[in-house]
Residue, then its C-alpha position, 0 to 999 in steps of 0.5 A: m500500500a502506497s502512502g497518500r500525498e495528504y499524509l505527507d502534506f500533514i507531516l510536512e505541515q507539522l514539521s514546518e517550523l524546522e529549516g532544512i526539511t525536504w522529501r523525496s518520493m520513492m516507490g510510492e513512499y516518501i523519504i524525509y530529510c533534514h539538512g540532507k540527512i535521512i531522518g526517516g520516512i512515510y511508509d503506508d501512511r506511518f511516520l517512521v524514524k531511524p532508531i538512533k540514540p536521540a529518538l530512542a531516548m525521546m520515544p523509549d516505548a515506541e513500536r518498532e516497525i519494518p517500513y517494507e520487506g527486507a528493511k531494518e526496523m524503524l520507530l513509529v512516531v505516534n505523537l504527531e499532533n505535538r509540533e514541539f515534540l516533533r521539532d525537538l525530535v528532528e533537531a536531536m536526530d539532526k545533531e546526531l546523524p553524520p553529514p550526508k556523503k558528497r556525490k562524485 
């Protein structure tokens, strides 16, 4: 099942206070970036993020879900109405993730 554009628009609106948020469509789903770093994506109308230390610390009880067959587990974000939480989550993840690799 592919994700709907309406769900992407909702997530982008919730993240609109942040600078550097971009996205890319990929096989019916959406990859979410912050300053060029992949923080997660939208898969089957679920907002999933990488299970890195800041995300685990902020969402210790988050369900781990597989975005698609053969992929690594990610954390399901359920506190989608709380813009402050989402901002803090993405900012913490952005600080932890390495800079994107330069393309040749």
